N, C-alpha and C positions, 0 to 999 in steps of 0.2 A: 504494500500500499504505500502511496507517496505521502510525503509529509503534508502536503495541501489537504488530502483527504482526512488525515487525522485531526486536523484543527477543528472540525465542526462538531465533534462530540467528545465527551469524557465520562467516565464511571466516577461516581461519588458515592461509595458504600453501596447501598441498595438502589440508588438512583442513576439514571442516565441523564446527562445534561446535553441538550442539543442546541446549536447555534444554527438558526434557520433564516433564510431569505425567502419571504412568502409573496408570492405574485397572485393577488385576488383576481377574479373576473375571468378565469380560464374556463375552457369548455368542460374540463373535468379536473378532479383532484388526483395529482399524481406527482411523484418525484421527478425532477428535472436535472439531477446531477449536482455538481458543486459549482457555487457561484462566489467568489470573493472569500474563500475561507469558510463558507456556510453551505449547508444543504439546501438547495432550491427546491421548494415545493409550490407547484401551481394549484390554486384553489378554485374550485368550481362554485364560487359564491362572490357576491359583491362585498366591498369593504363598507358596508352600511349597517349601522346599528348592531355591530358585532357578529354579523352573519359569517364573515370569512374566519374570525377566530372560532366561531362554534364549529364550523367545517373542519378546521385544522385539528381541533381537539377530537373531534369524531373520527378523522382519519388516523390520528396517532393512537387513540385508545384501540382502535381495530388492529392496527399494525403491531402494537406491542402487547395486545391481548391484556389490557387492564381496565378497570373502571374509569369512566371520565373524571372522577374526582382524583385520580392519581396522575393526571395530565395537567400540569400547572405552567401556565405562561408567566414566567418570572420577570421578563423584561419585554418591553416593545409592544405592548397591547394595541397601541395605535399606529404603530410603523411596520414596515416590511421587514426589518431585521428583529428577530425575537430570540430570546433564550427560553427554552421550555425544558422542564424537568419531567421525566417519566419515573414514577416511583414503583418499585416492586416488579419489574418485569424481568423475565429470564431471558428474554429475546435480545439479539445483537443489534445495535445501531447500524453496523455495516450492511446488514440484510437489506435495509432500505435502499442502498445503492444498486445492489444486485437484482432485486425483484421489484423494486418500487413500493415494497411493503416489508415489514418485519416478519 
C-alpha cells in the first residue's frame, strides 16, 4: 500500500478513524478512491438539511456492519472534508478501496 493510501484512516483501540472527502449530489453513493490524502465518497443525496450526512452514515454503517449510533462524524459536518469515527467494527477500512464497501 502506498503512503498516500495509509493517510486516510487509522485504528484507535476499538475505533477506526476515517478522513473523508465527500462529494454530495452524485447519482449514487460509492467510494471514488483517494483524493488529497482522504477517501473520496460520492453521496447520492443533496447537501441540504443534513441529507448528505445521513446518507453517509447509512453507507458507512452498512459497510462496517455497525449500528448508526457507532458512526460518528467528529469533524466537518458542514463541509466536504470530514473525520468520521467507526466504533466496534471488525471490518477493515482498506476493504472500502477494494470493493467500494467494507
